[in-house]
C-alpha positions, 0 to 999 in steps of 0.5 A: 500499499502507498504511504500518505506522508505529505500532500499539496493539490488541488481540490475538488469540490462537491457539495453534497451529504449522503453520498453513498457508495452506490454514487461513489462506483454503482453497482454494475461494475463490482465484478472484479476485485483487482482494486484498478481500473474502477477510477472511470467509474467515480461518480458515474451517474453525476459524470454522464448524461446517460446510463454505462454498463461494464465495459463501455468506454467512457468516451463514447456517454456523455458527458454532464457539464455541469458536474464538478469532476468534469468540469476543466478547474478540478482535472487533476484534482487530488483532494476532495471536498465534501459534506456529511456523511460519505460514503454511507450505503452498502461496505463497498471496498470499491467505493476507496478503490474508485477514489484511491484509482481517479487520483484523489489521496485524501476525502475532506469533509463533515462525517463520514459513513464509519465501514467507509472509513476503515476503507480508506485507512486499508487503501491508502487515501488520508480521511480527514473530518473537519466542522461543518462551518470550517468545510463550509468555509473552505467550499466557498474558498474553492468555488470564487477560486477560478485558476484552482484552489490548493490546500496542504494536508501535513499527516504527521503534524494532522494539519490541513493549511489554506494558501493564506497559512489558515491551520487546521487541525484534525484529529486521527487514531494513532493505530490508523496514521502509523500504518497511513505513514508506513503504508501498511494494510491488514497483513503488514501489519501482522507481518510488523509482529513476524518475530514474536510470532514465531518466538510464539510458535517455537514455544508451543512446538516444543511444549506440546509438540503433538499441536506440530505432528504432520 
């Protein structure tokens, strides 16, 4: 898993609440478990005016010119700014896969659905929770910067910094912070204790050899 320390990136606004995982990546695209290739289907029903099908080339479809990610000023964004309860609905891990594959590394929201929040850390995304007033102010700043609006996100110091130098702090569980800083998925976290596990197995094999016989 790709580690995360700091990022200064372009912000794309999604001024909506209760964005569910089916809106993030619709059900017809969930047949693959490869973790890659889902970015092309991110926010599919919002980005396109016609209904998409598995195997259909996005270039052949009609884009919604009013949707954020289709606007030239937000191309290349790596930070998504959104509202309350982002990632609600089903527990599909394809949602963070699609966001990451599209190019997002940070999601800033008022709040997140629990399972989606957990899945972000397992897939190299940093979900940042800020107060509603701060998110509203950021959405306004993004809207008035025609040339693009960038934020700096620093995980070690747990801060978000605006172009004007305003510093906003966010909270994060220490174990999750450790995972992201070191690029550790669930397996890698277990392997951090590989030596201790091996010592335990060796001790058990001496004490209870019948448990380890062929």
